[in-house]
ZATI-844016 format. One record per atom (N, C-alpha, C): z, x, y. Coordinates in steps of 0.001 Angstrom, whole numbers, plus 500000, padded with zeros to 6 digits. Atoms other than C-alpha are relative to their C-alpha. Layout:
// ZATI-844016
ZXY...
***
This chain:
// ZATI-844016
499770499807498888262794101261452650498439499067500184501338500815499795259438099156451832500912498260500347498803500991499813261746096087451823500119499502501379499164499867498470263136097042455227498904499184500977501074500899499032259869096669456772499400498750500005500762501475499836258241094252455783501480499014500388499897500479499087261320092580456974500369500012501599499680499722498495261646094004459914498724499351500863501616500312499610257271092974460267500437498116500219499508501391499901258761089499459521500529499287501093499194500607499105261391088863461832499271500486502253500372500263499099259036090782464585498775498677500223500291501958499597256862087516464195500560498640500513499016500793499491259079085486464032499987499526501685499939500807498031259993086108467702498777500832500860500967500223499234256401086608468688499613499095499653500020500630500239256005083930467798500225498153500090499013501052499485258819081567468457500176499307498676500626500943501139257493079958465019500195500292498700499795499435501256258584080602461564499154499974499300500556499934500704255979078851460045498548500742500576501282499309498624253198080080462813499858501956498628500364498308500589254334083709461676499588500219498227500527500287500490254466082999458205498677500413499626501750499617500083250783081960457976499743501253500619500392498125499363250222085236460445499657501087498820499421498744500703251815086934458484499305500552498026501000500345500830249680085809455099498746500677499954501550499810499548246421086409456958500263501204499812499722498556499817248339090116457656499225500807497914500285499489501392248577090614453964498863499863499568500738500311500846245600089314452571498388501542500945500899499114499346243408091988455345500601500914499306499507498812500215245316094672453991499414499732498416500443500773501260244715093442450643498109500821500073502158499075499691240606093993451570499937501914500404499809499094499968241617096887453036499985500694499316499473499517500424242941098438450803499676499864498100500346500756501676242223096852447063501337499366499253498843499902500304244953096198445061500833500665498859499967498599500055245494099472444354501454500003499373498552500146500092249568098811444813500403500935500948499469499951498620251477100527447696499727501277499910500432498183499457250373103650449580501347500705500444499115499016499309252415106395450258501160499820501241499527500644498317255108106058453142500658501754500111500033498686499516255732110067454625501651499845500294499561499975498884258999110332456145500785501269500502500270498040498582259686113023459064501361500028500278498747500863498881263148112561460128500922499246500080499042501339500441264728109683460851499304498905500133501175500888499982261150108407460908499358499516497899500813500577501140258774106596458243498935500401500606501482499860499459254933107339458705498654499481498418500671500983501315252600104688456696498151500715500229501589499055500589249202106777457826500459500646501514500145498806498454248123108972461297499782498788501494499661500048498815247714106047463554500542498333499517498619500661500025250374103703463075501156500300499896498409499895499648253317104159464778501322500366499358499259499746501258256320105706462217500960498692500870498018500219499386259909103453461907500165500324499067499848500641498703261597102306463365500121500735501571499650499587499030260783102565466622499487499284501720500453500763499419259513100647469593498643499676500121501567500082499419255459101441469861500191499877498642500444501411500997255771100317466277499831498863499776499822501996499770257153096578467130498451500320501330500919500486498991254607097004470274498445499678498312501542500392500251251212097574467492500488499387498870500136500944500981252480095230465144500226498571500148500289500861499332252438092858467526498424499984500882500253499330500012250060094338468463498641499005499688500579500002501706248535093677464808499561498323499758499498501833499969249410089652464722498795499112500924500158500902499219247783089108467855498521499969499747500942500071500150244800089768466602499394498479498646499891501759500993244809086702463627500765499330500970499893501391499603246347084445465975501247500665501225499624499787498943247521085038469828501563500015500129498172500790499520251357085632470503499901500286501461499432500735498571253194084230473250499752500669501455500222498757498426253583087564475805498973500859499186501417499159499602250886089835476750500728500865498722499960498967500751250304092864473933498794500681500550500601499620499953247908095596473285498722500147499647501502500225501086244482095240473064499225501349499622500391498749500816244170098928472191501212500165499026498385499060501290246740100731469507499592501520500228500035498524499839245725104203470330498671500925500670500764499268499181244061106635472726499482500846499585500219498824500098241815109550471989499518500556501514499531499170498616241998112144475288499873500658500042499487498505499940240442114962475553500082500995501404498825499859498822242759116428478042499016501716500682500324498820499364240869119581478618498688500744499107501208499884500440236959121364478838500569501133498942499864498830500100238665125011477824500479499921498055499111499985501344238869126085474092499161501297499972499853498292500081238728130135472780498879499672498804500765499710501745236151128989469528499192499255500081501128499984500134233207128334468570499654499084498805500433500898501134233125125415465894498691499930499889501851501444499722229646123956464235500278499311500156500225501572500287230750121092463804500523499003501167498676500606498907232553120389467549498883498729500646501035500847498936231132117367469374500909499921501086499759499658498353232604117954472440499011501408500472500666499326499845230135120511472413498902500453501499500543500126499436228203119613475199500862500386500919499051499762499107230823119938477768501162501181500279498665498408500083232988123234476762500250500753501014499784499069499661233953125269478961499363500246501445500651499646498496233174124226482349501413499628500801499540500246498732234996123370485901500836498917499094498963501157499896238388120910484996499800498872500160500973501152499204237647117565485413501104498978500002498709500946500151241232116329484986501295500894501010498790498653499224244188117953487526501133498899499240498354500948500363248127116630485796499881498842500741499826501694499630248085113593487940499087499291499909500368500577500624245697112427486786499979500183498824500265500772500754245963112485483714501417499637499533498946501210499676249673110875484363499765498291499855500747501615500016248086107913485809499264499936499260500548500218500924245644107929483350501198499242498745498651500794501186248747107668480855500580498501500164498917501599499596250424105068482688498637498955500039500377501446499411247914102568483176499543500065498336499945500394500764247105102610479298500993499383499656498549499725500343250951102742478751500380498487500182500377501181499282250750099500481043499475498851498864500760500314500713248387098291478791501088499523498239499130500368501657251121098472475147499388501247499262499778498630501344249538101472473749500687500865499339499047499115500484251103102756471312499926501449499512500225498859500377249691106027470293498977500617501259501373499500499424247784108617472189499603501700499781500057498157500395245762112075470573499498501181501115500843498945499303245193114389472722499314500975499416500562498888500256242435116684472086499268500915501456500821499132499023239676118846474177499173500342499583499658498705499831238489121372474118501492500410499056498945500491500794241605122749472917501161499860500948498593500233498765244799121190474399500877500851499859498040499283500164247489123744473670499204501018501338500650499022499000245029125933476369500892499650501293499090501040499507247640123446478733500908499962499605498957500457500078250680123444477163500679499797500764498738500147498509252446123599480646500062498464500073500287500803500203250336120781481429500870498442499186499817501016501789250575118683477711501200499778500372499103500848500140254067119577477915500908498693501289499489500811498879255095117846481096499394498618500079499968501448499904252891115101480884500982499331498144499284500147500832254579114502477555501869499256500715498509500661499133257970114430479095499896499001500646499614500636499022257523112628482460499179498578499463499902500563500039255863109720479996500375498896499844499178501212500467257072106219479375500349500326497909499764499370501369259147106759475868499488498513498388500309500769500981257522103880473986498473499985499736501991499620501468254137105836472585500625501184499904499776498933500929253847108309470212498539501209500815500982498297499386252296111994471713499663500701498731500754499006500972249971113564468805499254500805501028501151498987499251247718117015469730499045500215498564500955500217500571244571117464468088499565501275500661500107498276499196244787121176468036498873501027498982500155498912501242243355124472465908500737500528499568498927498421500070246512126355466128499943500397500721499891499799499043245881127956469129501101499756500775499400500658498853248660128623470982501503499489499763498392500731500706251292126424468488500362501115499504499196498966500013253889129216468596501138499254499522498758499686500479257130129024467537500968498808501408499141500163498283258123128522471617499407498995500133500783500453499324255851126593472098499659498006498933499728501079500619256218123447469104501364499452500390498318500782499327259968123326470304499584499489501263499686501286498502258797122228474268499176499301499789500067501137499541256470119881472566500931499111499246498838500828500659259565118535470540501076499409500822498951500707498789261580118085473547499389499947500124501186501192498706258394116708475507500842498515498758500476501553501065259079113810472635498725499741499659501270500369501125255630114813470739500912499246498939500159499972501221255410113454467542499668500687499211500852498800501108252926115643465701499439500635500426500976499397499574250225117359465608499173500101498753500654500804501258246757116826463742499247502038500097500306498945499881245326120702463310498692500264499000500973499685501279241922121769461850500334500744498825499987498888500757241418123463459206499195499885498862501242500635500791238352123267457137499615500396498808500182499925501189238616125121454270500462501240499656498632499180500479241190127045451571499281501116500367500128498533499666239590130412452460499720500862500789499716499834498690240367132247455230498881499824501378501434499313499408236742134060455885499480499121500372501503501016499536234817130515455816500660499413500408498853500989498525237547128549458004499623500514500871500614499727499040236703131016460311498626500501500061501996499921499303232865131415460504499728499292499893500019501744499156233086127379460629500392500374501348498956500001499061235573128022463257498880501005501238500385498421498941233632131385465075501467500695500507498456499021499620237270133125465366500494500722498897498334498995501100239080135637463274500422499913499140498873499578499675242026134771464248500298497953499158500154501589499935241663130638463270500731500274498688499577500656501453242848130695459651501601499980500239498367499454499361246453132628460713500261499603501529499612501080499097246233130388463682501129498214499388499497500740501673246721127252461150501095500469499421498912499560501005249169129205459040500722499315500695499295499447499398251151129961461533501104498419500862498914500729499179251659126867463752499913498380499240499152501798500756251939123974461118501382500750499342499017499466500494254528126355459816501366500104501394499702500561499095256150126238463431499909498458500699499468501758499696255731122411463894500842499602499052498757500167501520257410121940460485501160500337500473499124499657500228259856123831461573500859499256501331500262500628499611260060121656464555500551498182499986500052501375500820260222117996462402498870499466500693501982500908499841256345117172463612499911499922499068501254500395501542254797115260461442498293500838500069500959498869500748252089117541460319498533499560499650500991499738500596248004116948459942499063500888499752500704499503500350245709118552458308498739499436499633500887500839500570242240117434458923498718500676499418501046499267500308238682118742457701499022499945500214501625500186499504234772118322458688499406500378498282499872500219501288233789117692454938498376499912499663502303499236499956230231119909455110499927499231498128500734499869500809227863119584452120500375500909499586499660498455500740228583122938451052501292499544499580498885499778500256232037122202450650500869498416498854499390501018501098232297118571448785499826499784498751499402500201501398233239119043445554501152499818499532498072500153500722237084118218443188500025501464500212500243498112500244237051121650443054501183500332501242499856499010498721236984122277446469500736499285500732498955500654499095238786119166447581501643499888499431498960499841500820241346119703444826501111501215500058499373498456498651242353123372446221500195499890501555499880500134498332241938122225449672501753499553500426498962500839499561244501120019449389501708500258498969499310499419500653246842122109446744500980501079501163499593498595499316246903124779449576500822499043501179499325500690498908247972122393452534501509499299499429498423500707500962250661120595449927500910501382500004498896498480500104252074124463449496500474500069501700499987499754498889252263124681453156501060498657500532498884501627499905254409120773453616499047499126500527500246501174499210251837119071455160500195498828499312499358501400500042252491115109455871498208499210499216501444500320499791248818114213455754498677500652500134500950499236499176245544115090455753498551499008499636500940501617498632242167113318457634498731501034499073500878499528500111239153113537455751498729500139500541500998500882499625236286112940458206498290500825499777501712500052499820232470112973457981499205500701500880500651499380498457229856115193459519498929499118500612500266501308499532228367113263462119498697501068501418500759499466499498224896113974463984500666499847501629499995500601499261226720114088466989500878501735500585499638498998499553227200117233469877499849500971499579501086498721501199226755120622468059499340499695498934500762500157501033225603118883464830498824498788500778500746500488499958223191116874466856498375499922499602501791499312501322219290116250465194499923500792499432500608499115501122220615118386462169500534498803499140499885500985501522220817117103458820501249500300499381498133499781500510224663117072457815500042498496499329499658500974500815224856113537456397500225500322498688499326499627501650226710113651452880499137499088499246500749500898501426224720112287449612500625498530499821499903501888500349225474109036447990501195500225499465499679499646501377226451111057445134501650500841500606498922499506499699229319112873447659500863499012500848499052500826499130230223109996449808500415499071498964499462500446501038231265108580446033501366500688498926499129498510499358233191111790445651501362499557501080498840499694499100235297111473448418501192498450499651499472501182500337235935107321447832501685500563499056499750499781501203237130108797444143501426500496500365499178499145499494239257111798446055500983499162499970499363501006498947240889108991448413501097499654498884499236501317500383242226106150445696500663500930499643499538499340500746243374108811443137500825501148500910498881498823500100245198111356444901501181499147500895498698501376499727247555107943446526500169499417499777499258500967501190247708105741443989499957500765498673499701499172501451247742107944441194502013500421499576498586499524501028251341108609439214500680501708500748500337498120500393250632112396439333499851500870501119500668499574498994249758112855442454501258499346501544498397500317499575253026111223443941500688501083501655498905499107498624254597114191446082499010500601500566501281499482498974250789115078447696499676499366501448500240500982499137250050114141450889499230499022500257500664500833500062248591111127452269498788500428500220501676499820499371244405111151452336499904499144500807500641501283498787243244109258455950498576500568499319501127499951500367239576108874454877499569498487500670500789500806499207237637106708457582498952499119499063501705500249500610234379106268455816500751499205498811499761501346500923236194104235452959500219499104500061499492501530499568237101101403454912499124499421500891501537499822499430234039101951457146499194499110499251501043500413500921231828100924454129500490498976499649500018501488500795233397097724452892500793499196500914499477501409499585235010096197455965499433500112501677500768499175498803232983098290458909500545500506501031498750499876499104234315099566461873501026499145500622499514500721498647237100098380463416500916500806500411498994499516499181238730101093465389499386499908501354500219499457498924236324102195467800499433498493501296499825500751499018236558100020471124500374499019499208499581500969499992238258097322469494502100500403499631498267499669500336241934099417468117500102501578500982499973498192498998241051102834470397498710500183500580501558498854499336238087104738472581500260501258500082499241498285500143238255108183472931498841500098501383499858499797498704238514109604476488499247501442499997500734497884500281235425113138476333501145500845501249500267499208499115236096115745478437499568500411501693500948500388498241234092114969481361500407498381500610499493501083499725236159111399481418499246498888500379500922500865500203233295109578480082501387498813498971500336500550501367234275106782478179499591499779498724500700499841501250233072106421474553500748499488498696499734500647501447233183104546471442501687500468498939499352498744501460234704106894469122499676501647500366500240498700499469234476110550469469498612500471499425501346500371500939231160110073467093499037499430500837501061501457499554229433107087468723500583500505501940500068499616498974229073108780472493499535499512501028501093501193499045228124105528474328500493500083501411500615499547498371229241107202477891500297498295500554499958501549499404230402102841479120500768500409500952499698500296498390232324103892482111500271501896500278498674499171499859234640107027483458500781499245500355499149500698499967237546106862483552501056500622501585500242500009497861237976108310487517499655499388500075501191500662498952235415106311488473500959498656500955500391501178500555236615103422487210501909499448499607498419499758499887241277104277487292500219498862500098499398501588499788242234101205488758499576498530500026500707501306500441240230098701487493500639499301498788499289500800501408241355096323484709499061500384498766501163499638501275240341097632481224499266498879499152500009500806501487239934094724479131499444499448500051501165499942500631236533093631479727499891500758500057501029498380500246235345097573479985499816499480498091499554498832501764236431098527476460499389498200499498500446501396500893235461094506475403499068500403499318501181500523500398232035094838474815499318501803499073500885498750499780231888098141473628500658500183497974500583499759500809231035098854469704499538501418499445500792498784500854230596101529467042498907499831499609501064500130500577227081101775466073499242501077498733500344499103500611227141104423463573500975498774498405499547500534501333228959101551461013499458498453499820
***
């Protein structure tokens, strides 16, 4: 499979440049970039879901048109390709301000449970405008996006099919029927928030006594529909020990989860001005956990660990305003969910060119 993917990327590069020599030169630079990003530890694990193969949460599955668009976009960052390609790879889009939870770390805290910003037609227009620019993925969040399951289903069903759609959810309303509706509409996967292996601790963190049950049932329902499933955790100071990380990963492995995404707590939203930053020793432990679980042979059948901090401390932030933006539930466009820069409001500038608007965006936290 790795050989097939590499051959496919090579021929994609040849078609993009109409030149074998330029394709080879670009791919050498691409390989060197990935070596700096991941080190010389060998190949990262591949996840198979249905008929597709996934290398991470933020690269579309292979084979697909979204994967090809993503690769052309990455090549274009090294040497410009001849055809128009994507300026951004993926969009985080908070489609609702409604949420039934009271999460300790919520970065949308100041926007929650107010009058909705977006009507369904506006959501369609925004998604369509970014699809025209070649965006490969949308990650729909909130609030809790599953409170708008009907609009969410319709939005995905009527959107262009060259794009992957992911839902970032607490597990709320992710019933068997709703998982089926998402799959049939064209969703790729769900990213379910699970912040502890202990049910009571997770429920307290989320401010909802039934939250752990939502997660457990939602993951099962999503997997039954062959959706790709990731569990995401805000790794707080009190949580980050090797034993806790392993017990958490063993739990989600037993559930059948494909990816585990580890997020560091940031001083944003409900955590603004609070002392939540992890210690140097804890950051080093997370990095060791990331490399061990992803590359050691004894963990080959474990979920892939996604840990952005590992790469950001080595390469700087490669995402915010460069490969992605975050549209919050008030419509403000930010560099990322944690860098709330509020560059412009998407509703005010829906019909303007975004190329110049996001070109100057940056992520000041890294």
